[in-house]
C-alpha positions in Angstrom: -19.9 10.3 11.5 -23.9 10.4 9.8 -25.0 12.0 6.7 -22.4 14.9 5.3 -20.8 16.1 8.6 -17.8 14.1 7.8 -17.4 15.2 4.2 -17.7 19.3 5.8 -15.0 17.9 8.4 -13.5 16.7 5.5 -13.6 19.8 3.8 -12.8 22.1 6.4 -9.5 20.1 7.2 -8.3 20.7 3.9 -9.7 24.3 3.9 -6.9 26.4 1.9 -4.5 23.0 0.2 -2.4 23.8 -2.4 -1.1 20.8 -2.9 -2.5 16.9 -1.9 -0.7 14.0 -1.4 -2.8 11.2 0.0 -1.4 8.0 1.5 -2.9 4.7 1.2 -2.1 2.5 4.5 -2.7 -0.6 5.3 -1.9 -4.8 4.5 -3.2 -5.4 0.9 -2.6 -8.9 1.2 -5.2 -8.7 4.3 -8.9 -7.9 3.0 -9.4 -6.4 7.0 -6.5 -4.4 6.6 -6.2 -3.5 2.9 -9.4 -0.3 3.2 -7.0 2.5 3.4 -5.3 1.3 0.0 -8.5 1.1 -1.5 -9.9 4.2 -0.5 -6.3 5.8 -1.8 -7.5 4.2 -5.2 -10.4 5.4 -5.8 -9.1 8.5 -5.3 -6.6 8.6 -7.8 -9.4 7.5 -9.3 -10.1 11.2 -9.6 -7.3 12.8 -11.6 -7.5 16.0 -9.8 -3.3 17.9 -10.7 -1.6 18.3 -7.6 -3.6 15.5 -6.0 -0.8 12.9 -5.8 -1.4 9.6 -4.2 0.9 7.4 -2.8 0.2 3.0 -1.8 2.4 3.0 0.7 1.3 -0.7 2.4 1.9 -1.0 6.5 4.9 1.2 6.0 4.1 4.9 5.0 7.4 6.9 7.0 9.3 5.1 3.5 7.7 8.0 1.7 8.5 10.7 3.9 11.7 11.6 1.1 9.0 12.0 -1.8 6.4 14.0 0.0 9.9 16.5 1.4 10.6 16.1 -2.3 7.0 17.2 -3.4 6.5 19.6 -0.8 2.4 19.4 0.2 0.8 21.9 1.9 -1.9 18.8 3.2 -1.2 15.1 3.4 -4.1 12.5 3.7 -3.9 9.8 5.3 -6.6 6.8 4.5 -6.2 3.7 7.0 -8.5 1.0 8.3 -9.4 2.3 11.9 -10.9 0.2 14.6 -13.3 2.6 15.7 -16.4 0.1 17.2 -19.2 1.9 14.2 -20.2 -0.4 11.3 -18.5 -1.3 8.2 -17.6 1.4 5.8 -17.8 3.9 8.4 -15.7 7.2 8.3 -13.8 9.0 10.4 -11.4 12.3 11.0 -9.0 10.8 14.0 -6.9 13.1 15.6 -3.7 11.9 16.9 -4.3 11.3 20.7 -6.9 8.8 19.3 -4.3 6.4 17.7 -1.8 7.2 20.0 -3.2 4.1 22.3 -3.8 1.0 20.0 -1.8 -2.0 20.9 -1.7 -3.6 18.0 -0.5 -1.6 14.7 0.3 -3.1 11.2 2.4 -0.7 10.9 6.5 -0.2 12.2 5.5 3.1 13.1 3.1 4.7 14.7 0.7 6.9 12.4 0.9 9.1 15.3 4.4 9.8 15.5 4.5 10.2 11.8 1.7 12.6 11.7 3.5 14.9 13.9 6.9 14.2 12.5 5.0 15.5 9.3 3.6 18.4 10.9 7.3 19.8 12.3 9.5 18.3 9.9 7.4 19.0 6.6 5.3 22.0 7.7 1.8 20.3 5.9 -1.4 19.9 7.9 -1.9 16.4 7.7 -5.2 14.8 8.1 -5.8 11.2 9.4 -9.1 9.5 7.7 -9.9 6.0 9.3 -12.2 3.7 7.5 -14.3 1.4 9.2 -13.5 -2.5 8.3 -15.2 -5.6 8.2 -14.2 -7.5 10.7 -16.2 -10.3 9.6 -14.9 -10.0 6.0 -12.7 -13.4 5.5 -9.0 -13.2 5.5 -9.7 -14.0 1.7 -12.0 -12.6 1.0 -11.1 -10.9 -3.1 -13.9 -8.1 -2.9 -14.5 -5.5 -0.5 -18.6 -5.8 1.2 -21.3 -4.1 0.1 -21.0 -1.5 3.2 -17.7 -1.1 3.2 -17.1 0.0 -1.2 -20.7 2.1 -0.2 -18.4 4.0 2.8 -15.4 3.9 0.6 -17.6 5.7 -2.7 -18.4 8.4 -0.3 -14.9 8.8 1.3 -14.5 9.3 -2.1 -16.9 11.8 -2.8 -15.5 13.7 0.4 -12.0 13.4 -1.0 -13.8 15.0 -5.2 -15.6 17.9 -3.8 -13.0 18.9 -1.4 -10.4 19.3 -4.0 -12.7 20.4 -6.8 -10.9 23.8 -7.0 -7.5 22.7 -6.6 -5.6 22.9 -10.0 
């Protein structure tokens, strides 16, 4: 999303948030799939009260018990998503946009997990896709310049959307 459109959309998606759970999803050993984990680490640096960050790796469904105990009003999922846009681009994705994916590193499709959390936990669920850099070699330790810029933009958007959260 260009300009402030992503930040505005994220703020609308998090309207009314009282307790936020952030799930960083991805394979930390694969630089092309760890963007969700990196994004969650940056959000944790905000040290916002009532923002709880979980680095879930490739099995976010294993954290539903912790989420049930936390009772968040909103859950924010970060994951790498091939959206056919430049590396570091951000997108708010709907469950139906991830249902058709044939390849995933997750044990359970995110669309199923999102539906479960909304119904069973009674919270709003927002999925943020971060376009990875497909040219990044498998052994690269640091994100590309474009990806790092997108992650900083995501951190800023979350910061603005949770500014009044106490």
